[in-house]
A tleap script that builds the chain and sets N, CA, C and O, in Angstrom:
source leaprc.protein.ff14SB
mol = sequence {
  NMET GLU ASP ASN ASN ASN ASN PRO GLY ASN
  ASN ASN GLU HIE ILE ASN ILE ASP LYS HIE
  ASN ASN ASP MET ALA GLU ILE LYS LYS TYR
  ARG LEU ARG TYR THR GLU LEU ILE ASP GLU
  GLU THR GLU ARG ASP GLY GLU MET ILE ILE
  GLU THR LYS ASN ILE ARG HIE THR LEU GLU
  ARG VAL MET THR SER LYS HIE ILE ILE LYS
  MET ASP CYS LYS GLN LEU LYS LEU LEU ASP
  ILE LYS ASN HIE CLYS
}
set mol.1.N position { 123.835 81.278 97.420 }
set mol.1.CA position { 125.169 80.954 97.079 }
set mol.1.C position { 125.009 79.593 96.492 }
set mol.1.O position { 124.284 78.739 97.002 }
set mol.2.N position { 125.760 79.402 95.318 }
set mol.2.CA position { 125.668 78.263 94.519 }
set mol.2.C position { 127.186 77.629 94.257 }
set mol.2.O position { 128.180 78.325 94.046 }
set mol.3.N position { 127.175 76.223 94.309 }
set mol.3.CA position { 128.585 75.731 93.991 }
set mol.3.C position { 128.669 75.472 92.451 }
set mol.3.O position { 127.777 75.770 91.657 }
set mol.4.N position { 129.854 74.882 92.134 }
set mol.4.CA position { 130.110 74.912 90.740 }
set mol.4.C position { 129.151 73.964 89.892 }
set mol.4.O position { 129.210 73.964 88.662 }
set mol.5.N position { 128.282 73.172 90.586 }
set mol.5.CA position { 127.314 72.303 89.851 }
set mol.5.C position { 126.051 72.916 89.776 }
set mol.5.O position { 125.045 72.234 89.579 }
set mol.6.N position { 126.007 74.107 89.911 }
set mol.6.CA position { 124.682 75.046 89.963 }
set mol.6.C position { 123.617 74.356 90.957 }
set mol.6.O position { 122.429 74.308 90.636 }
set mol.7.N position { 124.064 73.844 92.124 }
set mol.7.CA position { 123.229 73.356 93.146 }
set mol.7.C position { 122.911 74.548 94.121 }
set mol.7.O position { 123.804 75.374 94.315 }
set mol.8.N position { 121.704 74.689 94.742 }
set mol.8.CA position { 121.597 75.632 95.651 }
set mol.8.C position { 122.516 75.462 96.829 }
set mol.8.O position { 122.714 74.365 97.353 }
set mol.9.N position { 123.031 76.504 97.200 }
set mol.9.CA position { 123.905 76.544 98.565 }
set mol.9.C position { 123.186 76.826 99.709 }
set mol.9.O position { 121.956 76.793 99.691 }
set mol.10.N position { 123.880 77.130 100.808 }
set mol.10.CA position { 123.370 77.250 102.121 }
set mol.10.C position { 122.610 78.744 102.130 }
set mol.10.O position { 123.195 79.708 101.635 }
set mol.11.N position { 121.451 78.867 102.642 }
set mol.11.CA position { 120.715 80.075 102.636 }
set mol.11.C position { 120.930 80.989 103.928 }
set mol.11.O position { 120.353 82.061 104.109 }
set mol.12.N position { 121.912 80.358 104.857 }
set mol.12.CA position { 122.147 80.894 106.146 }
set mol.12.C position { 122.622 82.430 105.977 }
set mol.12.O position { 122.318 83.299 106.794 }
set mol.13.N position { 123.377 82.657 104.859 }
set mol.13.CA position { 123.682 84.012 104.733 }
set mol.13.C position { 122.721 85.078 104.534 }
set mol.13.O position { 122.891 86.191 105.032 }
set mol.14.N position { 121.663 84.760 103.785 }
set mol.14.CA position { 120.490 85.589 103.603 }
set mol.14.C position { 119.665 85.784 104.888 }
set mol.14.O position { 119.110 86.838 105.197 }
set mol.15.N position { 119.650 84.603 105.624 }
set mol.15.CA position { 118.730 84.741 106.937 }
set mol.15.C position { 119.618 85.489 107.800 }
set mol.15.O position { 119.019 86.163 108.638 }
set mol.16.N position { 121.006 85.565 107.831 }
set mol.16.CA position { 121.741 86.550 108.752 }
set mol.16.C position { 121.521 87.955 108.427 }
set mol.16.O position { 121.396 88.819 109.296 }
set mol.17.N position { 121.466 88.218 106.975 }
set mol.17.CA position { 121.107 89.598 106.555 }
set mol.17.C position { 119.896 90.043 107.020 }
set mol.17.O position { 119.828 91.171 107.508 }
set mol.18.N position { 118.838 89.273 106.941 }
set mol.18.CA position { 117.467 89.678 107.316 }
set mol.18.C position { 117.387 89.833 108.932 }
set mol.18.O position { 116.712 90.745 109.411 }
set mol.19.N position { 118.041 88.985 109.701 }
set mol.19.CA position { 118.061 89.140 111.107 }
set mol.19.C position { 118.850 90.504 111.477 }
set mol.19.O position { 118.424 91.233 112.373 }
set mol.20.N position { 119.907 90.785 110.817 }
set mol.20.CA position { 120.654 91.936 110.981 }
set mol.20.C position { 119.829 93.282 110.613 }
set mol.20.O position { 119.855 94.272 111.344 }
set mol.21.N position { 119.126 93.217 109.454 }
set mol.21.CA position { 118.315 94.188 109.237 }
set mol.21.C position { 117.077 94.545 110.248 }
set mol.21.O position { 116.662 95.675 110.505 }
set mol.22.N position { 116.663 93.475 110.686 }
set mol.22.CA position { 115.595 93.392 111.569 }
set mol.22.C position { 116.086 94.054 113.010 }
set mol.22.O position { 115.397 94.864 113.631 }
set mol.23.N position { 117.388 93.580 113.440 }
set mol.23.CA position { 117.764 94.136 114.600 }
set mol.23.C position { 118.018 95.671 114.506 }
set mol.23.O position { 117.888 96.409 115.483 }
set mol.24.N position { 118.379 96.094 113.299 }
set mol.24.CA position { 118.583 97.537 113.273 }
set mol.24.C position { 117.104 98.383 113.118 }
set mol.24.O position { 117.006 99.595 113.311 }
set mol.25.N position { 116.228 97.686 112.816 }
set mol.25.CA position { 114.841 98.354 112.480 }
set mol.25.C position { 114.322 99.030 113.643 }
set mol.25.O position { 114.618 98.566 114.744 }
set mol.26.N position { 113.514 100.169 113.559 }
set mol.26.CA position { 112.840 100.787 114.576 }
set mol.26.C position { 111.652 100.125 115.022 }
set mol.26.O position { 110.902 99.595 114.202 }
set mol.27.N position { 111.394 100.108 116.373 }
set mol.27.CA position { 110.260 99.538 116.880 }
set mol.27.C position { 108.918 100.655 116.554 }
set mol.27.O position { 108.884 101.813 116.970 }
set mol.28.N position { 107.966 100.064 115.805 }
set mol.28.CA position { 106.869 100.942 115.598 }
set mol.28.C position { 105.536 100.441 116.295 }
set mol.28.O position { 105.389 99.270 116.643 }
set mol.29.N position { 104.656 101.345 116.455 }
set mol.29.CA position { 103.285 100.845 117.137 }
set mol.29.C position { 102.285 100.867 116.112 }
set mol.29.O position { 102.286 101.715 115.220 }
set mol.30.N position { 101.359 99.880 116.224 }
set mol.30.CA position { 100.416 99.707 115.498 }
set mol.30.C position { 99.103 99.417 116.113 }
set mol.30.O position { 99.124 98.833 117.197 }
set mol.31.N position { 97.906 99.750 115.565 }
set mol.31.CA position { 96.555 99.336 116.096 }
set mol.31.C position { 96.005 98.434 115.294 }
set mol.31.O position { 95.787 98.752 114.125 }
set mol.32.N position { 95.692 97.203 115.742 }
set mol.32.CA position { 94.882 96.244 115.107 }
set mol.32.C position { 93.712 95.924 115.229 }
set mol.32.O position { 93.503 95.348 116.297 }
set mol.33.N position { 92.706 96.067 114.490 }
set mol.33.CA position { 91.355 95.874 114.793 }
set mol.33.C position { 90.923 94.790 113.916 }
set mol.33.O position { 91.169 94.866 112.712 }
set mol.34.N position { 90.201 93.628 114.482 }
set mol.34.CA position { 89.984 92.394 113.740 }
set mol.34.C position { 88.596 91.954 114.171 }
set mol.34.O position { 88.019 92.385 115.170 }
set mol.35.N position { 88.062 90.950 113.223 }
set mol.35.CA position { 86.761 90.113 113.672 }
set mol.35.C position { 87.438 88.810 113.507 }
set mol.35.O position { 88.206 88.567 112.576 }
set mol.36.N position { 87.060 87.814 114.636 }
set mol.36.CA position { 87.572 86.535 114.783 }
set mol.36.C position { 86.340 85.656 114.825 }
set mol.36.O position { 85.410 85.871 115.602 }
set mol.37.N position { 86.374 84.594 113.902 }
set mol.37.CA position { 85.294 83.671 113.882 }
set mol.37.C position { 85.694 82.664 115.189 }
set mol.37.O position { 86.788 82.117 115.331 }
set mol.38.N position { 84.632 82.565 116.030 }
set mol.38.CA position { 84.794 81.743 117.198 }
set mol.38.C position { 84.429 80.318 116.900 }
set mol.38.O position { 85.186 79.368 117.098 }
set mol.39.N position { 83.131 80.231 116.378 }
set mol.39.CA position { 82.544 79.006 115.938 }
set mol.39.C position { 81.696 79.243 114.636 }
set mol.39.O position { 81.639 80.402 114.225 }
set mol.40.N position { 81.105 78.364 114.023 }
set mol.40.CA position { 80.525 78.587 112.892 }
set mol.40.C position { 79.571 79.651 112.734 }
set mol.40.O position { 79.248 80.002 111.599 }
set mol.41.N position { 79.012 80.286 113.915 }
set mol.41.CA position { 78.059 81.356 113.936 }
set mol.41.C position { 78.563 82.534 114.773 }
set mol.41.O position { 78.041 83.641 114.645 }
set mol.42.N position { 79.457 82.340 115.532 }
set mol.42.CA position { 79.758 83.363 116.442 }
set mol.42.C position { 81.102 84.220 116.024 }
set mol.42.O position { 82.195 83.673 115.877 }
set mol.43.N position { 80.886 85.615 115.854 }
set mol.43.CA position { 82.041 86.409 115.588 }
set mol.43.C position { 82.288 87.335 116.766 }
set mol.43.O position { 81.351 87.766 117.437 }
set mol.44.N position { 83.504 87.625 117.000 }
set mol.44.CA position { 84.160 88.536 118.015 }
set mol.44.C position { 84.875 89.487 117.511 }
set mol.44.O position { 85.842 89.115 116.847 }
set mol.45.N position { 84.657 90.886 117.648 }
set mol.45.CA position { 85.461 91.917 117.502 }
set mol.45.C position { 86.563 92.034 118.501 }
set mol.45.O position { 86.316 91.718 119.665 }
set mol.46.N position { 87.790 92.469 118.160 }
set mol.46.CA position { 88.885 92.620 119.222 }
set mol.46.C position { 89.686 93.726 118.646 }
set mol.46.O position { 89.529 94.106 117.485 }
set mol.47.N position { 90.531 94.230 119.453 }
set mol.47.CA position { 91.478 95.362 119.200 }
set mol.47.C position { 92.692 95.164 120.101 }
set mol.47.O position { 92.610 94.894 121.300 }
set mol.48.N position { 93.831 95.323 119.415 }
set mol.48.CA position { 95.215 95.298 120.087 }
set mol.48.C position { 96.066 96.343 119.710 }
set mol.48.O position { 95.982 96.756 118.554 }
set mol.49.N position { 96.986 96.913 120.593 }
set mol.49.CA position { 98.041 97.650 120.178 }
set mol.49.C position { 99.298 96.701 120.199 }
set mol.49.O position { 99.488 95.887 121.103 }
set mol.50.N position { 100.198 96.889 119.047 }
set mol.50.CA position { 101.246 96.046 118.882 }
set mol.50.C position { 102.427 96.859 118.676 }
set mol.50.O position { 102.496 97.695 117.774 }
set mol.51.N position { 103.274 96.645 119.428 }
set mol.51.CA position { 104.817 97.357 119.315 }
set mol.51.C position { 105.687 96.114 118.516 }
set mol.51.O position { 105.790 95.001 119.031 }
set mol.52.N position { 106.214 96.402 117.376 }
set mol.52.CA position { 106.973 95.390 116.697 }
set mol.52.C position { 108.091 96.201 115.745 }
set mol.52.O position { 107.986 97.388 115.435 }
set mol.53.N position { 109.109 95.368 115.375 }
set mol.53.CA position { 109.972 95.797 114.287 }
set mol.53.C position { 109.582 95.270 112.919 }
set mol.53.O position { 110.042 95.769 111.892 }
set mol.54.N position { 108.673 94.189 112.916 }
set mol.54.CA position { 108.393 93.591 111.708 }
set mol.54.C position { 106.827 93.220 111.796 }
set mol.54.O position { 106.425 92.206 112.365 }
set mol.55.N position { 106.061 94.082 111.218 }
set mol.55.CA position { 104.521 94.016 111.329 }
set mol.55.C position { 104.096 92.771 110.552 }
set mol.55.O position { 103.233 92.029 111.022 }
set mol.56.N position { 104.678 92.522 109.377 }
set mol.56.CA position { 104.203 91.302 108.472 }
set mol.56.C position { 104.489 90.132 109.449 }
set mol.56.O position { 103.544 89.397 109.737 }
set mol.57.N position { 105.651 89.911 109.955 }
set mol.57.CA position { 105.785 88.584 110.845 }
set mol.57.C position { 104.835 88.389 111.936 }
set mol.57.O position { 104.292 87.323 112.228 }
set mol.58.N position { 104.662 89.696 112.600 }
set mol.58.CA position { 103.713 89.677 113.741 }
set mol.58.C position { 102.302 89.392 113.362 }
set mol.58.O position { 101.633 88.677 114.108 }
set mol.59.N position { 101.758 89.910 112.212 }
set mol.59.CA position { 100.503 89.622 111.633 }
set mol.59.C position { 100.270 88.231 111.295 }
set mol.59.O position { 99.207 87.673 111.565 }
set mol.60.N position { 101.233 87.659 110.714 }
set mol.60.CA position { 101.313 86.184 110.474 }
set mol.60.C position { 101.237 85.251 111.727 }
set mol.60.O position { 100.706 84.140 111.709 }
set mol.61.N position { 101.829 85.828 112.821 }
set mol.61.CA position { 101.771 85.078 114.066 }
set mol.61.C position { 100.340 85.059 114.645 }
set mol.61.O position { 99.846 84.018 115.078 }
set mol.62.N position { 99.634 86.344 114.638 }
set mol.62.CA position { 98.357 86.597 114.977 }
set mol.62.C position { 97.482 85.723 114.273 }
set mol.62.O position { 96.711 85.004 114.909 }
set mol.63.N position { 97.520 85.705 112.942 }
set mol.63.CA position { 96.704 84.900 112.068 }
set mol.63.C position { 96.810 83.407 112.187 }
set mol.63.O position { 95.893 82.673 111.818 }
set mol.64.N position { 97.916 82.964 112.697 }
set mol.64.CA position { 98.006 81.420 113.090 }
set mol.64.C position { 97.250 81.078 114.228 }
set mol.64.O position { 96.682 79.986 114.256 }
set mol.65.N position { 97.170 81.848 115.147 }
set mol.65.CA position { 96.638 81.654 116.487 }
set mol.65.C position { 95.100 82.031 116.726 }
set mol.65.O position { 94.491 81.784 117.768 }
set mol.66.N position { 94.575 82.656 115.621 }
set mol.66.CA position { 93.213 83.073 115.589 }
set mol.66.C position { 92.466 82.891 114.323 }
set mol.66.O position { 93.161 82.895 113.307 }
set mol.67.N position { 91.209 82.734 114.183 }
set mol.67.CA position { 90.593 82.571 112.934 }
set mol.67.C position { 89.969 83.885 112.486 }
set mol.67.O position { 88.794 84.196 112.680 }
set mol.68.N position { 90.892 84.625 111.860 }
set mol.68.CA position { 90.638 86.163 111.529 }
set mol.68.C position { 89.890 86.158 110.282 }
set mol.68.O position { 90.384 85.638 109.281 }
set mol.69.N position { 88.586 86.766 110.258 }
set mol.69.CA position { 87.992 86.942 109.012 }
set mol.69.C position { 87.895 88.452 108.474 }
set mol.69.O position { 87.410 88.740 107.380 }
set mol.70.N position { 88.362 89.275 109.289 }
set mol.70.CA position { 88.402 90.828 108.722 }
set mol.70.C position { 89.396 91.523 109.632 }
set mol.70.O position { 89.287 91.433 110.855 }
set mol.71.N position { 90.278 92.155 109.102 }
set mol.71.CA position { 91.221 93.003 109.696 }
set mol.71.C position { 91.687 94.380 109.275 }
set mol.71.O position { 91.679 94.676 108.080 }
set mol.72.N position { 92.053 95.151 110.107 }
set mol.72.CA position { 92.534 96.544 109.890 }
set mol.72.C position { 93.524 96.925 110.667 }
set mol.72.O position { 93.299 96.987 111.875 }
set mol.73.N position { 94.806 97.256 110.173 }
set mol.73.CA position { 96.049 97.406 110.850 }
set mol.73.C position { 96.432 98.790 110.429 }
set mol.73.O position { 96.394 99.056 109.227 }
set mol.74.N position { 96.824 99.760 111.357 }
set mol.74.CA position { 97.278 101.130 111.111 }
set mol.74.C position { 98.346 101.378 111.881 }
set mol.74.O position { 98.356 100.918 113.023 }
set mol.75.N position { 99.309 102.055 111.458 }
set mol.75.CA position { 100.512 102.516 112.293 }
set mol.75.C position { 100.048 103.781 112.968 }
set mol.75.O position { 99.309 104.602 112.425 }
set mol.76.N position { 100.564 103.890 114.273 }
set mol.76.CA position { 100.266 105.045 115.158 }
set mol.76.C position { 101.232 105.978 115.051 }
set mol.76.O position { 102.401 105.595 115.095 }
set mol.77.N position { 100.957 107.266 114.903 }
set mol.77.CA position { 101.825 108.207 114.871 }
set mol.77.C position { 102.185 108.660 116.410 }
set mol.77.O position { 101.258 108.815 117.205 }
set mol.78.N position { 103.396 108.847 116.773 }
set mol.78.CA position { 103.800 109.170 118.098 }
set mol.78.C position { 104.149 110.560 118.106 }
set mol.78.O position { 104.736 110.959 117.100 }
set mol.79.N position { 103.911 111.404 119.042 }
set mol.79.CA position { 104.399 112.681 119.110 }
set mol.79.C position { 105.678 112.773 120.118 }
set mol.79.O position { 105.705 112.176 121.194 }
set mol.80.N position { 106.529 113.436 119.725 }
set mol.80.CA position { 107.731 113.788 120.769 }
set mol.80.C position { 107.112 114.947 121.628 }
set mol.80.O position { 107.007 116.076 121.150 }
set mol.81.N position { 106.732 114.669 122.817 }
set mol.81.CA position { 106.312 115.487 123.732 }
set mol.81.C position { 107.331 116.545 124.188 }
set mol.81.O position { 107.026 117.687 124.530 }
set mol.82.N position { 108.493 116.072 124.156 }
set mol.82.CA position { 109.533 117.099 124.672 }
set mol.82.C position { 109.749 118.289 123.587 }
set mol.82.O position { 109.882 119.451 123.971 }
set mol.83.N position { 109.776 117.941 122.219 }
set mol.83.CA position { 109.989 118.817 121.259 }
set mol.83.C position { 108.730 119.403 120.577 }
set mol.83.O position { 108.787 120.118 119.576 }
set mol.84.N position { 107.624 119.050 121.184 }
set mol.84.CA position { 106.336 119.404 120.540 }
set mol.84.C position { 106.013 120.850 120.993 }
set mol.84.O position { 106.027 121.149 122.187 }
set mol.85.N position { 105.747 121.658 120.106 }
set mol.85.CA position { 105.281 123.013 120.604 }
set mol.85.C position { 103.860 123.400 120.023 }
set mol.85.O position { 103.338 124.472 120.331 }
savepdb mol mol.pdb
quit
């Protein structure tokens, strides 16, 4: 949104749209395999299962808390056991 002087307006409108879209998103399950650098010479492999509506945001959060040097993320397919024949 811009005012008459072509100055940027408040971006809260876009933030609210993003939040609304995320609230409506389906929770999906992912497997994350990664290699973390512990110190200059020590690497540690890890794996976690993540359930999230926004994988990009979740991966950004993981990357800020760990020194990730390699990562592989795949969405897991879930079978509907009730309707599976």
